C-alpha positions in Angstrom: 0.0 73.8 4.2 2.8 72.3 2.1 2.1 68.8 0.6 5.3 67.8 2.2 3.6 67.9 5.6 0.2 66.5 4.7 -0.7 63.2 6.4 -2.1 60.4 4.1 -4.9 58.1 5.3 -2.4 55.3 5.6 -0.1 57.5 7.7 -3.0 58.5 9.9 -3.7 54.8 10.7 -0.1 54.1 11.5 0.2 57.3 13.7 -2.9 56.1 15.7 -1.1 52.8 16.3 2.1 54.6 17.2 0.3 56.8 19.7 -1.2 53.7 21.3 2.2 52.0 21.6 4.4 55.0 22.4 2.0 57.4 24.3 4.8 59.1 26.4 6.9 59.8 23.2 3.8 61.5 21.6 3.1 63.4 24.8 6.7 64.7 25.1 7.7 65.3 21.5 6.7 68.7 20.2 7.2 67.8 16.5 5.1 64.9 15.4 6.5 64.5 11.9 10.1 63.9 13.1 8.8 61.4 15.6 6.8 59.7 13.0 9.9 59.6 10.8 12.0 58.0 13.6 9.3 55.4 14.3 9.2 54.6 10.6 12.9 54.2 10.5 12.7 51.8 13.5 9.9 49.9 11.9 11.6 49.2 8.6 8.9 46.9 7.4 5.1 46.5 6.9 4.0 46.1 10.6 4.3 48.3 13.6 5.1 45.2 15.7 8.4 44.9 14.0 9.7 47.8 16.2 9.4 45.5 19.2 10.7 42.4 17.4 13.8 44.3 16.3 14.9 44.7 19.9 14.0 41.2 21.1 17.7 40.2 21.6 18.6 43.4 23.6 19.0 43.0 27.3 19.5 46.5 28.8 17.9 49.9 28.7 21.1 51.6 27.6 21.7 49.2 24.7 18.2 49.9 23.4 18.6 53.7 24.1 21.9 53.7 22.2 20.5 51.9 19.2 17.5 54.3 18.9 19.6 57.3 19.6 22.0 56.3 16.7 19.0 56.3 14.4 17.6 59.6 15.8 20.8 61.5 15.8 20.2 63.0 12.3 16.5 63.7 12.9 16.0 67.3 13.9 13.4 67.6 16.8 14.1 64.3 18.5 15.9 64.6 21.8 16.9 62.3 24.6 13.5 62.3 26.3 11.7 61.1 23.2 14.4 58.4 22.7 14.0 57.4 26.4 10.2 57.3 26.0 10.5 54.9 23.0 13.1 52.9 24.9 11.0 52.4 27.9 8.0 51.3 25.8 10.2 48.6 24.1 11.7 47.6 27.5 8.2 47.1 28.9 7.2 44.9 26.0 10.3 42.7 26.6 10.1 42.8 30.4 13.5 44.6 30.7 13.7 46.6 33.9 16.5 48.7 35.3 16.9 49.7 38.9 18.3 53.0 37.9 16.1 56.1 37.7 17.1 57.7 34.4 17.2 61.5 34.2 16.4 62.3 30.6 13.5 64.8 31.1 13.4 68.1 33.0 10.8 66.7 35.6 13.0 64.0 37.0 16.1 66.3 36.9 14.2 68.9 38.9 13.0 66.2 41.4 16.6 65.0 41.8 17.8 68.5 42.5 14.9 69.2 44.9 15.7 66.0 46.8 19.5 66.8 46.7 20.3 63.4 45.1 23.7 62.6 43.7 23.6 62.2 39.9 25.5 59.2 38.6 26.4 58.3 35.0 27.0 55.2 32.9 27.9 54.7 29.3 27.6 52.1 26.5 28.4 52.5 22.8 29.4 56.1 23.2 26.0 57.0 24.8 25.9 58.2 28.5 22.8 58.2 30.7 22.5 60.1 33.9 20.6 58.4 36.7 20.0 58.2 40.4 19.5 55.1 42.5 16.2 53.8 43.9 17.7 53.5 47.4 18.9 57.1 47.3 15.4 58.2 46.1 13.7 56.2 48.9 16.0 57.7 51.5 15.4 61.2 50.2 11.7 60.9 50.3 11.9 59.5 53.8 14.1 62.4 54.8 11.4 65.0 53.7 8.7 62.7 55.2 6.9 62.2 51.9 4.8 59.1 52.0 5.3 57.1 48.8 2.6 54.6 47.5 3.3 51.1 48.9 3.6 49.6 45.4 6.3 52.2 44.5 8.3 51.5 47.7 8.5 47.8 46.7 9.3 48.5 43.0 12.6 47.7 41.5 11.8 49.5 38.3 13.5 52.8 37.8 11.0 53.9 35.2 8.2 53.7 37.8 10.2 56.1 40.0 11.0 58.3 37.0 7.3 58.7 36.3 6.4 59.4 39.9 9.2 61.9 40.4 8.2 63.8 37.3 4.7 64.1 38.7 5.9 64.8 42.2 8.1 67.7 41.4 5.3 69.3 39.4 2.9 69.0 42.3 0.8 66.4 40.5 1.4 63.2 42.6 -1.2 60.6 41.8 -3.3 59.4 44.7 -2.6 55.9 43.7 0.3 54.5 41.8 -0.1 51.3 39.9 
């Protein structure tokens, strides 16, 4: 293996922390080195917590997505799903929710197609995100007589629906949704 790709002990410790803070990004990103490089670019100081502090003044999912995507655009191997996963982790840390169900990964896109949902778009800073609405999703699940978990029916968080729909379309619906 080339020394260019060897992980140092210090990097291994930081990667462990990144995996704890951004589990979905590590689950979805095929290439760990580019993901590590992006998170290091975001961190830009000595502590991992700086990633979260950096976005404290942001108030929307798309503004955080746009900022991360701007940093990721030159990193080969980082796509919209990984950027979205990092975005949602930061949003959770700052209690930022969005009532839109974003369609960044193949799972939610397939679910939207299976449910015959209209895909909408919104933009900020030259970045566009595709989404569906929670009411449309609730109506579609009612139409096919699929019983959603009570906590999901009450949720106003599009990311909760995005996770559920990803699992649903793959036949892996959780028995309970927290």
